[in-house]
C-alpha angles and dihedrals in degrees: 000000000000090000090050092053092044091053091046091050092049090049093050091047091052090047091052091050090050090049091052091049090048091052091050092048091047090055089049091048091054089048091051091049089051089053091051090050089048091053091049090049091051091051090050092049090049090052091049091051091050090051092051091050092050091049091049092049093045094048093048091049091046091053091045091053101039108016088226112162094218089064090051092049091047091051091051091051096045096043089052090056095049098077092051092048091048092048090049090053092048091052091050091052096038094112093061113074095197097054090040091060092045092049091049089054090046091050090058090050091049091052089052092048093050089048092052091049090049089052089053092052091046092051092046091049089052090046087236098159093169091055091047092051091049091048091048093050091056090060089208093144098054092042093050092044091051091051092048091049091049092050093047090047089054091046092050091047090052091047093048089050090048090047090053092050092047091047090052091048091049090049092049092048090049091050092048091046090051090049092051091047090050090047090052090047090049091050091049089051091049090052090047089047091049090051095047098029089134091062096075097169093050091048091053092050090049091052092050090051090050091054092051091048091051092051093048092048091052091048092049091050092052092046092050091051092049092048090051093053092045090051092053091048092046091051091053092046091049091050091050092048090050091053091050092048092048092050091048094052092045092054095048120110089212117082115240122198126177120187134178128232090273091060092251120142112249097173138005135165129217092260093063089048089056095044100043103023092243121151129183111279096026119122118235091235088060091048092050091050089060094049133078110200123194137178117260090275089068091229110072108082119222117208142162119351094005092069116107099251097051089047092053091047088054089059100262119141118201138168134210098353106176116224139167115228123193120191120203093236096043125085099205125046123238123234109219134186107214129197124182140183132183117236117225136190126228091278092053096251116142110253099172144311139264119217131190121196120196118191109224096164095113094042091050092050091051090050090049092052090049092051090048091052091048091049092051090048091052091048089048093053092049092046093048092051093050091046091050093055093041091052091062091057093040091053090062093045097048093044098042094049090063090055090046092050091054092051095051099042090116092054109068097194094051091042090054090050091049090049090051090051090049092052091050090049090050090053090049090049091052091047091051090048089054091049092049089049090056092044089050089239099118118110108248124203104207122187134161102286135178104239094197092054090051091051093048092049091050091046090058090050093047097055095073092032099055097039136236094287090070115075109210121202132173129206107184131177112260089223117087105256111208120182131175097235144120099271093195091057090046089053091047090050092051091050091050092050092045092052090050089050091050091051089052090056104054091160095045131265145159129304119196125194116196139178135181142141114262138178119227108203132205093267092056091046091051091052095047117055116231096018120127116207116244145082119330139174107234118210114185133188114194131182138181094226136123096294128214133277119233091257093052093045091053091054099036094107097048113111115253092011110132138154093204125104119273111284094017100088139020096208091232102099100089090033089062091047091050093050093047094050094045092046089051090056093253140119134241127204132184121208113185141156124190111253094009107069143253138272121196115193124196116200111201120185107257121218116193132234097018128138126212118258124212122251113260120246123251116252119222118259108257136191128227149183101222126118117256121203104214115199110184128148095204107079094205092053090045092054091047094051092047093051092048094048093048090050087056091054099259126132118229143204122185144208131178099207139029091246092055091047092052090051091055092046092051089049089061099254108171123228140147103217133028108217106186139167113240100222115047136153125239102072098282117085128195096268093049090048091051093047092051091046091052090048091054096035112025114204095031112151115238130196120183128206132189142148090213104046127114142140089296088071089061092047092048093048097251093121136018117247094248096045118128113240132191109193122210134277099043136160129236092258092052091048090051094050096047093046090050092049091051092050096051105107120224093007126121101214114230092210112059100183145015090259088064089054091051093048090050091052092052091049092051090052 
């Protein structure tokens, strides 16, 4: 009995000793776990400090490059948070003398780097480019940042090494604690077995239970260790994924905005800050108060609950909703395409909303310019068709009135009436010519011309024309600018633009004429419909007048559109300029601001190495006795032409279609000149008729006529480049001169069309 008690006492004493040791080891295990947690916390704080330093460096560089105030504000916010983050890290590592010394050195470097970044922002804000260049040449920022990164890398490496050592110590302590616990449990089981040694079956069951407990304890220990390592790896992977996602959103051109159910911003990227004027820390109510939001028409205001974010918070999902957004500090509104989705939790309750804003301002402007060009092209086709038909009738009127005037010379009242009709016909002719200029259906007579000489000649003419209250200046390229254009039409265009400029400056102002050679690149051509990239001669006319609104500028080239009072403008001036430039293969652009003035730039394709050629002289209008074959589908025009030719001494034969004309030619009908309309019904046009005539009768003289013929006919193969052309309407004298020119054998006529005759007359005057 005494031995039994002695053994039991010894067993209990041993068990108490094991319990005390287990308690001590448990305290040490908790201490080791706290050290591991401290190391992980230090690594996290180091990562946070790195991120703040990168944000401060990026925002200072962004402000230095762009001068954007959001970058400056972001730098101020981030740099203010750096000292606190550094101090927090130093406190966390205060018990380690080595890291404390390294962090103290790093803190001094960080202060210097923040100071250099602040100097950059200060110099950029003061627009001190010299200071910025000097600061950049010293490379202080990159050197300091490299030193800081190296120190933090060393610090992190030390901490990771320390973390590994502490983890190993914690694991060893845990293993020892488990061993002691198991030893105590084994001792307790031995005591229990000693006490109930006679219960063999119970003892065996107890031992089996102990084996299972040991196995489970070992499995739990391994699982806990594995879960700990997995948690550390998952945390690092999550941090890396967050950095990638943040960088992706920050580099997107589309604005991204995420809000919670309380209308508080959870996430935003720099694009949404640019588009909506939002900056971190601002409330959405403040942002909305600084915005004016309209429907896509730019007129219907959107307020309150109809705005995109409240709609998304109500559970509405929408895609590509087009809106106009006007910021208080921005002159021009932005056109945005907005998509929104509500965010829901597992139960389906709305927890916030995600918004995406896509800026389509530039794309919409390009589409608008394309539609405007298409509209002008459609108007031009309609105008050209009407002018073509009207020219046929006007040809009879303008020609017949001369005959009528001759017959009533001895009756003053009738002569006055005839003169009045003639003046009206002249005005109609000029109007049709303007319409054809806009429609790009006027015959041009391009030659190699010196653009600067044309501008200087017009400048001399404009000084007495515009009046003393208009100051005229010229800034011309020193290089000789030669272009293959109709110089008379260029001069006419300059006069039209100068008169418009004078009317926009009723109280006087300045008029500037410019010229220079420019290159229009692919980007400019892509943004301006119908423009081919390449070398151009730019001619600009600028004024300091009242300017144009957007609505007026969009319609400036439309025929008969004018902002002047009734009777003070036909609305065809800029239309003629537009048609001339487009027909010459060029481009025209209006730049205007209300209250500041207007600049109109003409871009004329610029050949190189060409010299200007002089204008040809006008030949006198002769008579003749030859036979003219008149082929005209309009009977009124045909009768008029026949009567005029006979009055000039010529004989005539006629045909109304190309087929009829070919039949007479094949029958052997004699004539000296084929005078044919270009566009005719019946399957054989004027060019085909002339080609067949020349095939059957080589050397036959041909003169074309049309009210719808221009340089495009040459480009489209309707006429040869050297073909003689008499454009409708024309007078008897013009008909006589062109017929005579066509009949002169072996002569290359210097004037190829009636428009050349008219230009020569104007020059002689």
